[in-house]
N, C-alpha and C positions, 0 to 999 in steps of 0.2 A: 458456372455457379460457384464451384469450390474455390476457384481462384479469387473471385470477388469476396467470398466469405473470409478467406485468409487475409485479404487486403484490409478488410474492415477490422478484423481482429488485431492485426498489427498496428493499424492506425490508433485503435483504442488503447492498445498496449503502450504505444509511444506516449499517448496522453497521460496515462497512469504513471509511466516511468518518470517523466519530467516533473510531475507533481510530487512524487516520492523523493526525487532529488532535491526539490525545494524544501520539503519537510525536513530532510536530514542534513541541511547545510549548517545547522547550528552546532551539533556536537563536536565536529572536528575543530571548531574555533571558539568553543564555549568560553575558555579563559580569556581570549582576546576580546570577546563581546562583553564579558563581565567588566573588564578593565576599561573598555572604550565607553560603555554606557554608565559606568560608575554604580553598579548594582552588586548585591550579594549573590551567593550561589542559589539561594531559594528563588529569588526573582529571575535569575538566569535560567533556572529549570522551567519557569513558566513560559519561556520562549519556545519550548517544545510542547509543554502541556496545553497551552491555549490553542495550539494547532489541532491537537487531538480532541480537545473539548469541543471545538467547532465541528469536528467530524462526527461526534456523537450527537450533538444538539441538532444538526441539520440533516441527519441521516433520513429520518422519516419525511421531512419536507422535500428532500431530494427525490424520494420515491414518488411523491405526488407530482413534483415537477416533471419527472420522466414520463409519467402517465399523461400529463396534460400537453407537454411540448414535444415529446418524442426524444429519441436518443441523440439526434444531431444537435439540436438547439441546446439540450441539457448539457451535453459534453462541451460545447463551445462556451457555455456559461461557466462551467467548471474551470476550464483553461483560462478564461478571461479573468475570473476571480484570482487565480494564482498569479497571472501576469500582473494584474493591478497590485496585489499584495507585495509581490517581489519589488516592484518599482517603488512603492511606498517605503518598504524596508531599506532600500538602497539610499533613499533620501532622508531617513530618520536621523534625528539628532538627539533624541531622548528616548527613554525606555517605553514611555506610554505610546508613542507613535509606533515603535517597533512591535509592541504587543498588539496594537490594532492591526498592523500589517500582517502579522502572523494569524490573527483571527480571520482576516479576509482570505488569506491563502488556505486556511483550514476549511473554508466553505468549498473551495475547489476540491479538496480531498474528499469531503462528504459526498459531493456530487459524482465524482469519477468512480468512487468505490461502489456506487449503486449503478451508475449508467453502464460502465464497461462490461461487467458480467452479464447485464441484461442484453446488451448488444450482441455479445458472443452467443448467448442462449438463443437469440432470435435467428442467428445465421447457421447454427449447427443443431442437428438432431440430438436428442438426449443420449443416444448410444455413442455419439461422436464427440461429446463435449469434454471427455476426460483429458485428452491431450491439449486442446486449446485452453481449457481452464487451468491445466497444469502449467502451461507457459504463462498465462495471465497471472497466476499466483506468484510468479517471480518478480512482479513489477516493483514491489517495495524493496526486496533484497537487492535486485540489480541497481535500482536507483540509489540505495544506501551505499553499496559497494563503490559505485562510480563517484558519488559525492565525497565519501570518506577519503578517497584517494586523489581527488583533484582540488579539494577545498584548500588544503595547506599550500600547495604551489601557487594557486591564484591569490591567496591571502598575502603571501610573501611578496608577490609582484605588484598587486593592485589594491592591497589592504582588504579588510573584510567586505567593504562595499562592492569590490569586484566580484565576489561570490554571488551577491544579490543581483548584480547586472547580468552575470552569466546565467543565473536562474531565469531572469526575465527573457533573455535571448532564446534559450532553448524552449521555453514555454511558448513563445511566439511562433517558432518553427512548428511545434506540435499542434498549435492552434490552426495554422494554415493547412497542415496535412490532414487533420481531422475534418476540417471544413470541406476539403476536396474529395475525401474518400468515403466517409461514414454516412450511411443512410439506413433506413429500414428495408428489409427484403419485401418484395412483392409477395402477395399471398400464394401465387402460383409457383414461386421459386424458392421459398424458405419455409420455415417452421411456424411463421406467424399465424397462419390459418389454423394449424392443428394444435399448436401449443399455447398460443397467445390470443386466439380469436375471441375468447370470452374471459377476460382477466378477472381474477377474484377481487372482491372489495377489500378496502383497508381493514375493515372489521374482521373479515374472514381470515385475512393474513395474520392479524394480531392474535386471533384465537387459536392459531396453530401452535401446539405445544412443541413440535419438532423445530419450528422456526425459532422459538425462544431458546431452546436448548442449544441450537447452532449459534445463535447470537451471543449467548452467555459464554460458551466455550471459546468462541473466536475473540470476544472481548477480553477474556482472561489471558489468552495467549498473547494478544497485542499489548495489553497492559504490562505484562512481564517483560516481553522482548523489547518493546520500545523504551521502557524505563532503563533496561540494561544498556541498550545501544546509546542512550543519551549520555550516560555517565561513564561508560567503560573507557573511552579514550582518556578522559581526565584522571580516572582511577589508575590506569596503567602508568600514566606519566608521574603522578604524585606518589603512588605507593611503590611501584616497581622501578621508578627512575627511567622509564623508557622515553625516548625522544617523541615529541608530539606526532610527527609524520609517521613514525614507525608504529606508535600506539594506534593511530587511525587506521593504518593498514591491518594490524592485528584485529581491530574491532570490525573491519569490513569482511574478514574471512568467513563468518557465518553466512553473510549475504552471498558470497561467492559460492559456497557449498550448496546453498538453497537452489541455485540455478539448475544444476543437473538433478538435484533431489526432487524439485518440483516437477520437472519433466518426467522423471522416472515414476513419480507418484501418479501423474496423469496416465502414463502407460499402464500402471498397475490397476488404476481405477476403471479403465476401459475393459479390463479382463477379469474382474472379480464381481461377484453378485452382492456380497455384503460390504458395501462401501462404508457403512457406519462403523464396522469393525476396524477398518483401516484408520479412520479418524480417531476412534477411541484408543487404539493402541498407540498412535503417535502422541496423543495428549498425555497418556500415562508415562511414556518414556521421557517426554519433554519435561515433565514435572521433576523427575529424578535427576535429569541432567542439569536443569537450571538451579537446583539446590546448591550446586558447587560453583556458581558463576563468579562469586566474589571471594572464593576460598581456594584458589588454585595453588597458592603457596609458591611453587617453583615456576619460574618463567619458561622453563623448558617444556612445560605441558600446555602452554597457552595456545600454540598453533594447533596441535591435535585436538584440543578441547573445542576450539572455535570451529574447526572444520566438522567435528562430530556433531556439535550443536546445530550447525546449519543443515546438515543432512537430515537430522531428526525432525526439526521444525518445518522442513520443506514439505512434509506430507500434510501438515495441518491446513494451510490455506488452499492447497489443491483439492483436498477432500471437502472442505467447507464450500468452496465455490461450485464444486460439482454437485453436491447434495442440495444446496439452497434452491435452485430452480425447481427441483422435484417436489419441494414442499408446496409450491403453488399448484402443481398438478394434483397433489393429494387434497389440498383445500378445495379445489374445483370439483373433485370427485365427491367430496362430502356434501358440497352444495347441491349437486345433482342427485 
C-alpha cells in the first residue's frame, strides 16, 4: 500500500514538475523573446502573467472538474493542456498566438495545482502528509531551477523554439507516466473512506475563513516570488552586467535551496502541533527578506541572499499544502 502511495505521489510530482518547467521557460530568454516577437517589456511580462492569470481564473473550475472526473482524468487534462500550449507556442509567429498558448498552458497549471495535492491527501493519512506535501511543495522550485539552467543552452543550440519543443517532450513523458500510475485508492486501502467519503460542498468550502486566509497568504507569496523570478535574470544582466547564463543560474539558487528546505519543513510539520505558527513565522520572515530583493547593491551578496531566500520561502508551500486538506475536515465537522 505504501509503495503504491509513493508511486502515485511521485507521478503527480512529475506532472507538476514539468508544468512548472513550462511556466518558467520565459524568464531565462525574456530578452530573446522580446526581440523575436517585436514587443516591449510590458508585453513581454504578460508572457508570464497570462500563465498565472489562467491559474487564478481556472482554480475553482479545476476543483469542480476534480470532483466530477476524479484525479486521473483531471490530471491528464492538465498535462494535455500544457502539452498543447507548448506546441502552440513553438509554432507561434506573433505575440497574440504566443499569449494564447501561454493561456492554454496556464490552464494546466490551475488543474495540477488542485489535483496533485488532492491525490496526495487521498493516499496518505493526515498525520503522514507532512513529508509528501513537503516534497510536493518543491515542484515549482525544482522546475524553476531546472529550466533556468537548461533554457540558455537549448536556446543557443536550437533557438527559443527549441525550449518550447523540449517542454512539449517532457510533458508528453509525464502524461504517459501519470496515465499508467495514478488512480484513486480503494476505500479499504486508503483514506478516501475516512477523509473523503462525504466531501463538503463548494458553498461550505467557500464559507471557510481559514481556507480564504490560506488562499490569500499563498497568493501573496506567489505574487511576490513569481514577479521577482520573472525579472531577476534580466535585472542582473542589465544592472549588474552579469552574463545571461550566469544570471539565470543565480536566479535559480532560491529554487535549489527550497528543495531541502521544503523537505525539512515537511519533517518539522509532522512533529509539531501548531502548524499554523510555522506558516505564520515563515511568512513574516519572507516579507523582511523580500524587501531587499532588488537592493542588494554588491554582487558578492547575491549568492548567499538567494540561498537564504530559498530556505525561508520553502516553509510556506509545505505548510500551506499540509494545512489546506485539514480545512475540509473542519468544514465537514461544522456541517455535522
